[in-house]
C-alpha positions in Angstrom: 93.6 111.9 115.2 90.6 112.8 117.3 87.6 110.7 116.9 85.3 113.6 115.8 87.6 114.4 113.0 87.9 110.8 111.8 84.1 110.7 111.6 83.6 114.2 109.5 85.3 115.5 106.3 87.6 118.2 106.7 86.3 122.1 107.1 86.4 123.1 103.6 84.0 124.8 100.8 84.1 122.7 97.4 82.2 124.2 94.8 82.2 123.5 90.9 82.6 126.5 88.4 81.2 125.8 84.7 81.6 127.9 81.6 78.1 127.0 80.9 75.4 124.7 82.2 73.9 123.5 79.0 75.9 121.7 76.3 75.2 119.4 73.1 76.3 115.9 73.0 79.9 116.0 71.7 80.8 119.2 73.1 83.7 120.1 75.5 82.5 120.9 78.8 85.0 123.1 80.6 85.1 124.7 84.1 87.0 124.4 87.5 87.0 123.0 90.7 87.4 125.7 93.8 88.4 124.7 97.1 88.5 127.2 100.3 89.8 125.2 103.6 89.3 126.1 107.0 91.6 123.9 108.3 94.9 122.2 107.4 94.6 118.6 105.7 96.3 116.7 103.1 94.2 115.5 99.8 95.2 112.3 98.2 93.5 113.3 94.9 91.0 115.7 93.4 88.7 114.2 90.6 85.9 115.6 88.2 83.3 113.0 87.1 80.9 113.6 84.3 77.9 111.3 85.3 74.7 110.3 83.3 72.3 108.1 84.7 68.8 107.1 83.6 65.9 106.3 85.9 62.9 104.2 84.4 59.7 103.6 86.1 57.1 101.0 84.8 57.3 97.6 83.3 60.1 97.9 80.6 58.8 95.7 77.7 61.7 96.2 75.2 64.6 98.2 75.6 64.3 100.0 71.9 62.6 103.3 71.4 63.3 106.3 69.3 66.7 108.5 69.3 65.6 110.3 72.2 63.8 107.8 74.4 66.0 104.7 73.7 68.0 103.1 77.0 71.3 104.1 76.4 72.3 102.3 79.9 73.5 98.9 80.1 70.5 96.7 80.8 71.3 93.2 79.6 71.3 91.5 82.8 67.6 92.9 83.7 64.9 90.7 82.3 61.3 92.0 81.6 59.6 89.8 84.0 62.0 90.1 87.1 63.2 93.5 86.8 61.9 96.0 89.6 59.2 98.6 88.5 61.7 101.5 89.5 65.5 101.0 88.5 68.1 103.5 88.4 71.0 102.8 86.0 74.4 104.0 85.2 74.7 105.3 81.9 77.9 107.0 82.0 80.9 107.5 84.3 84.4 108.6 83.4 86.3 110.2 86.8 89.1 112.5 85.6 92.0 113.4 88.0 92.5 117.3 88.2 95.2 116.8 91.0 97.5 114.4 92.8 98.2 114.5 96.5 98.1 118.1 97.5 98.4 119.3 101.1 96.0 122.1 101.9 97.0 124.7 104.8 94.2 126.8 106.8 92.9 129.3 104.5 94.3 127.9 101.6 92.2 128.8 98.3 92.7 126.9 94.9 91.5 126.7 91.7 91.8 123.5 89.4 90.6 123.8 85.7 89.3 120.9 83.9 88.2 120.2 80.3 86.0 117.0 79.4 83.7 115.8 76.6 80.2 115.0 76.8 80.1 111.9 75.0 78.6 111.8 71.4 77.0 108.7 71.5 74.9 108.7 74.3 71.4 110.6 75.1 70.6 114.0 75.9 68.6 115.1 79.1 65.1 113.7 79.1 62.2 113.4 81.1 59.0 111.8 79.7 57.3 108.4 78.4 58.4 105.9 76.1 56.5 103.7 73.2 55.9 100.6 75.5 54.4 102.9 78.0 57.2 103.2 80.8 58.7 106.6 81.9 62.3 107.7 81.5 64.3 110.3 83.2 67.7 110.9 82.1 70.1 113.0 83.8 73.5 114.6 83.4 75.7 116.2 86.4 79.1 117.1 87.0 80.7 115.6 90.4 84.0 116.8 92.1 85.4 114.9 94.9 88.1 115.4 97.1 89.7 112.2 98.4 91.1 112.3 102.0 92.9 110.0 103.9 91.2 108.4 107.0 88.4 110.8 107.1 85.4 111.0 104.7 85.8 112.6 101.4 84.7 116.2 100.1 82.1 115.9 97.4 79.9 118.4 95.4 77.7 118.0 92.5 76.1 120.1 89.8 73.6 119.2 87.2 73.8 120.1 83.5 71.4 119.9 80.8 72.4 118.3 77.7 71.0 118.7 74.4 70.7 117.0 71.1 73.1 118.7 68.2 71.7 121.6 66.4 69.5 120.8 63.5 68.2 117.5 64.5 67.8 114.5 67.4 70.1 112.5 68.9 71.9 109.8 66.7 71.8 106.3 68.3 75.5 106.1 67.2 78.7 108.1 65.6 78.1 109.0 62.2 74.7 108.5 61.5 73.7 112.2 60.9 76.0 114.9 59.7 75.3 117.0 62.9 76.3 114.3 65.0 79.5 113.7 63.4 80.3 117.4 63.7 79.6 117.4 67.4 82.1 114.5 68.0 84.8 115.8 66.0 84.5 119.5 66.6 81.3 121.2 68.2 82.5 124.8 67.1 82.9 123.4 63.2 80.2 123.4 60.8 80.4 122.4 56.8 77.7 122.3 54.2 76.4 118.8 53.2 73.6 117.6 51.0 70.6 115.5 52.0 72.3 112.6 50.2 75.5 113.0 52.5 73.4 112.9 55.5 71.8 109.7 55.2 74.8 107.8 53.4 77.2 105.5 55.2 80.1 103.9 54.0 78.9 100.4 53.1 82.0 99.1 51.4 85.7 99.2 51.9 87.2 102.1 49.8 90.5 100.0 49.2 89.0 96.4 48.5 85.3 97.2 48.1 84.5 94.2 50.7 81.1 95.2 52.6 81.1 97.0 55.8 78.6 96.2 58.8 78.5 99.2 60.9 76.7 99.2 64.1 75.5 102.1 66.4 78.3 102.0 68.5 81.4 102.3 66.1 83.7 105.3 66.2 85.8 103.5 63.5 85.7 100.5 61.4 88.3 98.0 60.3 87.9 95.9 57.0 88.4 92.4 57.9 89.9 91.4 54.6 92.5 94.2 53.7 93.0 95.6 57.4 92.0 99.2 56.2 90.7 101.3 59.1 88.0 104.2 58.4 87.0 106.8 61.0 83.4 107.1 60.7 83.0 110.6 62.1 85.2 112.0 59.4 85.0 109.5 56.8 88.8 109.3 56.5 91.2 106.9 56.9 92.6 106.1 60.6 95.9 107.9 61.0 97.7 105.1 62.8 96.3 101.8 63.9 98.3 99.1 65.6 98.2 96.2 67.9 100.0 94.1 70.1 100.3 90.2 69.8 98.6 87.7 72.3 101.3 85.6 73.7 99.4 83.6 76.2 97.8 80.4 75.9 94.6 80.0 78.0 96.2 78.1 80.8 99.0 80.3 81.0 96.5 83.0 81.8 94.8 80.9 84.2 98.2 80.1 86.1 99.3 83.8 86.4 95.6 84.4 87.8 96.0 81.7 90.1 99.3 82.7 91.5 97.7 86.7 92.1 95.0 85.2 94.0 97.4 83.8 96.5 99.5 87.0 96.8 99.6 88.5 100.1 99.5 87.5 103.6 95.6 87.2 103.9 95.3 85.5 100.3 97.3 82.3 100.8 95.4 79.3 99.6 92.4 81.1 97.8 93.5 79.5 94.6 92.6 76.3 96.2 89.1 77.3 97.2 88.7 79.0 93.9 86.5 77.7 91.0 87.3 78.6 87.5 84.0 79.8 85.8 85.2 81.5 82.6 88.5 82.6 80.6 87.9 85.2 77.9 90.4 87.0 75.8 89.5 90.6 75.1 91.4 93.2 72.8 91.1 96.5 74.4 91.3 99.8 72.6 93.8 102.5 73.9 94.6 105.7 72.4 98.4 106.4 72.6 99.8 109.8 72.6 103.3 111.1 72.9 103.8 114.3 75.1 106.5 116.7 76.0 106.0 119.1 79.2 107.8 122.0 80.6 106.5 123.1 84.1 107.2 125.8 86.2 106.1 126.1 89.9 106.8 128.3 93.1 106.2 127.1 96.7 107.8 127.1 100.2 110.0 124.4 101.8 110.5 123.8 105.5 108.5 125.7 108.3 108.9 122.8 110.9 111.2 122.1 113.5 114.6 120.5 112.5 117.7 119.2 114.5 121.1 121.5 113.2 122.9 120.0 110.3 126.4 118.9 110.2 126.4 116.7 113.7 127.3 113.5 114.8 125.4 110.5 115.4 125.3 111.1 119.4 124.5 114.8 118.7 121.6 114.0 116.3 120.4 111.6 119.0 120.7 114.6 121.4 118.9 116.6 119.0 116.0 114.2 118.7 115.6 114.3 122.4 115.5 118.2 122.3 112.9 117.7 119.7 110.6 115.8 122.4 111.2 118.5 124.6 110.1 121.0 122.2 106.9 119.2 122.0 106.5 119.2 125.5 107.2 122.9 125.8 104.6 124.0 123.0 102.2 121.6 125.1 102.9 123.7 128.4 102.9 126.8 127.0 99.3 126.0 125.1 98.1 125.6 128.7 99.5 128.6 130.1 102.1 127.2 131.7 106.0 128.6 131.8 107.9 127.2 128.8 111.2 124.8 128.7 114.5 126.2 127.3 115.7 123.6 124.9 118.4 123.7 122.3 116.4 123.4 119.0 116.2 125.3 115.8 113.3 126.4 114.0 113.3 125.6 110.4 112.1 128.6 108.9 110.4 128.2 105.6 112.3 129.3 102.4 111.0 130.3 98.6 111.6 127.6 95.9 111.1 128.3 92.3 112.1 125.3 89.5 111.4 124.4 86.2 111.6 120.9 85.1 110.5 119.1 81.7 109.3 115.4 80.8 108.3 113.1 78.0 105.5 110.4 78.4 104.0 107.9 76.3 100.5 108.1 77.6 97.7 105.4 77.1 93.9 106.3 77.4 91.2 103.3 77.6 88.8 104.3 74.6 85.8 102.9 76.4 83.0 104.7 78.0 82.9 102.7 81.0 86.3 102.1 82.7 87.4 98.6 83.7 89.3 98.9 86.9 91.7 96.5 86.6 93.3 98.2 83.6 92.8 101.7 84.1 96.6 102.2 85.1 97.8 99.5 82.5 101.2 100.4 81.3 100.7 99.4 77.8 103.8 97.8 76.3 103.9 100.2 73.5 107.4 99.3 72.1 106.1 95.6 71.2 103.3 97.0 69.0 103.0 95.9 65.2 100.7 97.4 62.6 97.2 96.3 63.0 96.4 93.0 61.2 92.8 91.5 61.8 94.4 88.0 60.4 96.6 88.1 63.9 93.8 88.2 66.1 93.0 85.0 67.8 89.5 83.3 66.5 88.4 83.0 70.1 89.3 87.0 71.1 86.4 89.4 71.6 87.2 92.7 69.8 86.2 95.6 71.8 85.7 98.6 69.6 86.5 102.3 70.6 83.6 104.2 72.3 86.0 107.6 72.5 87.2 109.7 69.7 90.7 111.0 69.3 89.6 114.4 70.6 87.9 113.2 73.6 90.9 110.9 74.6 93.3 113.6 73.9 91.7 116.3 76.3 91.7 113.2 78.8 95.2 112.6 78.4 95.9 116.2 78.8 94.5 116.7 82.2 96.0 113.5 83.5 99.2 114.6 82.1 99.0 117.8 83.7 97.7 116.1 86.7 101.0 114.2 87.1 103.2 117.2 86.5 101.4 118.7 89.7 102.0 115.7 91.5 105.7 115.9 90.9 105.8 119.6 91.8 104.0 119.0 95.0 106.6 116.4 96.3 109.2 119.0 95.8 108.2 121.5 98.2 106.1 121.6 101.6 103.5 123.9 100.5 102.6 124.7 96.5 101.8 127.9 95.5 101.6 128.2 91.9 102.4 126.2 89.0 102.2 126.5 85.1 102.5 123.4 83.0 102.8 123.7 78.8 102.1 120.4 77.1 102.9 119.4 73.7 101.0 116.0 72.4 101.5 114.3 69.2 98.6 112.9 67.1 97.0 109.8 68.6 97.4 106.3 67.6 94.7 103.9 68.3 96.3 100.6 69.5 94.6 97.3 70.5 96.1 95.2 73.7 95.2 91.7 74.5 94.0 91.3 78.0 92.7 87.6 79.5 90.0 87.9 82.3 89.9 85.0 84.4 86.3 84.5 86.1 86.2 82.6 89.3 83.8 82.2 92.3 84.7 81.9 95.6 82.0 81.4 98.5 79.4 82.2 96.2 80.6 85.2 95.5 81.9 86.3 91.6 85.3 87.9 90.8 88.0 88.3 87.9 91.2 88.9 87.4 92.9 90.8 84.6 96.1 89.3 82.9 98.2 90.9 80.2 97.9 88.9 77.0 101.6 90.1 76.1 103.7 90.1 79.1 101.7 87.7 81.3 101.4 90.3 84.0 98.3 90.4 86.5 96.7 93.9 85.8 94.4 93.4 89.0 91.7 91.5 90.7 91.8 88.7 93.1 90.5 88.8 96.6 88.8 91.4 96.8 88.2 92.1 93.2 85.5 94.0 91.1 82.0 92.2 91.2 81.1 90.9 87.7 78.2 92.3 86.1 77.7 90.9 82.8 
């Protein structure tokens, strides 16, 4: 590849098309990524990301505030005395794939639709002062990115305005007001409610009467005494809630992490130099969906130089030689010289139309901030059991869901259809049209055990995630993601 190509992104126009640019918290954002290419190149993936950022100026004396001016970004690592006077914080980022690997020809024009939800538990767009005297700017934007191997990526961004749900200011958590609940569950629906219903929250378990302790981050709550699970948004019992038991001791998780550190030619001996600093067991929430898909696509196969079929090995070798001469012939013709007669065949493109079906059990991590090590975790769903609070180890940290079922289902549908596009693309040289019909089951909330082994190496902090059920490393090592707790 010429040097100027390796240092520059492909010649293509990448734009974001939105159905509307102003939305409420909890509402679905629909649109499409448009690509028009002026050269041929291969895209590894096409992703859309809804990004929320908070910029703070001034000395932040506290992290509180009202429902509009509070800080929604994680700022636990920042102290009031040492933090800078101007800081930019990432409040939300959740990249969603809209296409897998795809080859874009010169003159290609494509449209990739998407549908993502604005989190209902975060804050709207805002710019102004806070009670402690600091200044806050909260911005939401949609970003599109085309990953290109060996070259800079294509990217585009468009800012959107996010407002509080109609009828009131944004809440600090799900279920603290009826308007917020409706936006989280179904923005298009509304119901009448009395003032008492707006203020009341379940304080006791409907089954056994035990007291509930609800925080601003709760999407659902599980009774610690009888395992009754209640969805905060709808006040209804959670349909399915299951778990996977932890089968690893702390030392077994460490041993699996040590082996993973040394995996690879350039990682030999890492475990001898690493110093384990902490080992934590966390139960991560996943929404599990079962899906059936039927995909129909059209495209073309071929279009390049190929040797004739039905030949011997010697003839094949001769054919390869002729291909080399064919390349020389094409070069001489491009330079204006005489061509070279060689015995090769032009493999003409031929149309292909196919339909195929698949079945999936698709997990979606129900957290607002993704964890790289478990992003593609193949959750062992076949080993699940009904959720039982008593089977959670005492030292385990139980992470609650930050994404409701509808948000997770929309994300799963986009990811599944991107997988179908990837399969179709692998069967043709040029993918022209594709249509996927997806039937999805109701979601099942499942908590799975993951051990996080933290260690330091030459002054840097790293972590490795290990599946607590099967003992498989899920990612990390050297290099690994940086710890920022």
